[in-house]
PASEBA-1860 file (N, C-alpha, C; in nm, 3 decimals):
! residues 69
1> MDVAMVPP> 0.072/-0.113/0.001/0.014/0.020/0.008/0.081/0.116/-0.022 ~ 0.096/0.200/-0.094/0.136/0.341/-0.078/0.058/0.440/-0.015 ~ 0.127/0.513/0.066/0.057/0.615/0.158/0.129/0.749/0.105 ~ 0.029/0.818/0.105/0.088/0.978/0.060/0.055/1.055/0.179 ~ 0.106/1.121/0.264/0.062/1.199/0.355/0.069/1.338/0.313 ~ -0.053/1.445/0.330/-0.077/1.555/0.255/-0.087/1.667/0.376 ~ -0.020/1.750/0.383/-0.059/1.864/0.500/-0.149/1.914/0.475 ~ -0.220/2.003/0.566/-0.336/2.114/0.539/-0.255/2.199/0.464
9> GGGAGGET> -0.368/2.267/0.345/-0.290/2.379/0.263/-0.257/2.290/0.126 ~ -0.210/2.151/0.126/-0.170/2.094/0.001/-0.032/2.078/-0.006 ~ 0.022/2.060/-0.141/0.143/2.044/-0.161/0.235/2.163/-0.147 ~ 0.355/2.144/-0.197/0.501/2.240/-0.174/0.430/2.356/-0.240 ~ 0.350/2.391/-0.336/0.339/2.508/-0.406/0.207/2.580/-0.383 ~ 0.159/2.512/-0.257/0.036/2.528/-0.196/-0.110/2.492/-0.256 ~ -0.065/2.421/-0.379/-0.209/2.372/-0.435/-0.281/2.266/-0.353 ~ -0.395/2.269/-0.370/-0.469/2.120/-0.287/-0.482/2.018/-0.390
17> LVPDAGQE> -0.410/1.917/-0.299/-0.373/1.771/-0.359/-0.525/1.692/-0.328 ~ -0.568/1.638/-0.425/-0.734/1.566/-0.399/-0.688/1.442/-0.481 ~ -0.715/1.310/-0.402/-0.685/1.165/-0.413/-0.793/1.164/-0.553 ~ -0.747/1.079/-0.634/-0.831/1.009/-0.764/-0.942/0.928/-0.690 ~ -1.075/0.963/-0.740/-1.198/0.885/-0.695/-1.171/0.734/-0.715 ~ -1.098/0.691/-0.783/-1.049/0.530/-0.780/-0.970/0.489/-0.686 ~ -0.917/0.549/-0.595/-0.806/0.527/-0.514/-0.856/0.521/-0.354 ~ -0.819/0.443/-0.257/-0.840/0.452/-0.139/-0.788/0.584/-0.072
25> ARFVFLPQ> -0.855/0.654/0.022/-0.801/0.769/0.088/-0.860/0.752/0.238 ~ -0.788/0.827/0.323/-0.808/0.819/0.452/-0.787/0.985/0.480 ~ -0.878/1.031/0.558/-0.885/1.184/0.590/-0.873/1.188/0.746 ~ -0.794/1.267/0.826/-0.797/1.269/0.948/-0.843/1.416/0.984 ~ -0.930/1.417/1.088/-0.988/1.560/1.098/-0.964/1.601/1.275 ~ -0.889/1.701/1.276/-0.879/1.718/1.445/-1.013/1.801/1.477 ~ -1.035/1.807/1.592/-1.158/1.876/1.643/-1.183/2.013/1.572 ~ -1.058/2.098/1.568/-1.065/2.222/1.559/-1.090/2.261/1.394
33> RLSELDAV> -1.071/2.129/1.309/-1.082/2.123/1.182/-1.215/2.064/1.117 ~ -1.305/2.032/1.202/-1.405/1.933/1.173/-1.501/2.001/1.042 ~ -1.486/2.132/1.051/-1.599/2.191/0.943/-1.553/2.158/0.799 ~ -1.421/2.113/0.795/-1.380/2.072/0.651/-1.422/1.932/0.630 ~ -1.452/1.843/0.705/-1.544/1.728/0.684/-1.668/1.725/0.578 ~ -1.722/1.827/0.590/-1.856/1.830/0.500/-1.823/1.840/0.359 ~ -1.708/1.913/0.342/-1.657/1.927/0.190/-1.584/1.778/0.138 ~ -1.545/1.729/0.205/-1.484/1.575/0.195/-1.613/1.468/0.185
41> RARYPHGV> -1.698/1.490/0.250/-1.813/1.402/0.255/-1.881/1.421/0.123 ~ -1.917/1.560/0.067/-1.972/1.608/-0.048/-1.894/1.531/-0.171 ~ -1.746/1.542/-0.149/-1.674/1.480/-0.273/-1.697/1.359/-0.271 ~ -1.674/1.268/-0.173/-1.656/1.132/-0.140/-1.796/1.077/-0.058 ~ -1.916/1.068/-0.102/-2.018/1.049/-0.029/-2.071/0.896/0.029 ~ -1.982/0.827/-0.023/-1.990/0.668/0.031/-1.869/0.664/0.136 ~ -1.804/0.735/0.183/-1.701/0.708/0.306/-1.769/0.653/0.428 ~ -1.664/0.611/0.507/-1.696/0.539/0.633/-1.630/0.637/0.732
49> ETAVHSPA> -1.705/0.704/0.816/-1.671/0.797/0.923/-1.638/0.722/1.063 ~ -1.533/0.754/1.137/-1.500/0.708/1.268/-1.466/0.802/1.353 ~ -1.525/0.834/1.479/-1.481/0.907/1.562/-1.394/0.859/1.656 ~ -1.295/0.918/1.706/-1.208/0.826/1.809/-1.187/0.938/1.919 ~ -1.220/0.888/2.048/-1.244/0.949/2.172/-1.127/0.882/2.268 ~ -1.090/1.005/2.352/-1.010/0.963/2.459/-1.039/0.865/2.549 ~ -0.982/0.775/2.594/-1.021/0.674/2.696/-1.050/0.727/2.828 ~ -0.954/0.827/2.864/-0.954/0.888/2.992/-1.090/0.968/3.024
57> DERLLYVV> -1.096/1.062/2.923/-1.236/1.157/2.950/-1.343/1.171/2.840 ~ -1.325/1.067/2.751/-1.421/1.057/2.639/-1.437/1.180/2.507 ~ -1.307/1.277/2.538/-1.328/1.393/2.440/-1.293/1.344/2.301 ~ -1.352/1.425/2.216/-1.310/1.381/2.065/-1.169/1.417/2.043 ~ -1.088/1.333/1.997/-0.948/1.341/1.971/-0.937/1.360/1.839 ~ -0.994/1.277/1.735/-1.005/1.285/1.572/-1.099/1.226/1.544 ~ -1.136/1.255/1.396/-1.232/1.157/1.302/-1.165/1.145/1.185 ~ -1.187/1.001/1.161/-1.112/0.938/1.041/-1.253/0.923/0.923
65> YEVGP> -1.200/0.985/0.795/-1.315/0.948/0.707/-1.235/0.853/0.594 ~ -1.282/0.742/0.557/-1.229/0.636/0.463/-1.300/0.636/0.379 ~ -1.243/0.646/0.255/-1.320/0.618/0.137/-1.235/0.506/0.057 ~ -1.327/0.431/-0.032/-1.251/0.320/-0.120/-1.264/0.339/-0.252 ~ -1.221/0.249/-0.320/-1.162/0.271/-0.470/-1.337/0.223/-0.536
END
């Protein structure tokens, strides 16, 4: 499996990098960036969303949105 880590803001030139629709992709959203999840849901409507909470206090740590080929 090839993995490409893409930082917020995209590639080196500031362009936004978008995975091909035929590829698997995992998007990880920190709580302060959850508003960006709606755009990913719209582009990849059949993804699976998983919220990960802290075992200590149940606060939200991050949300993973996975899309398949």
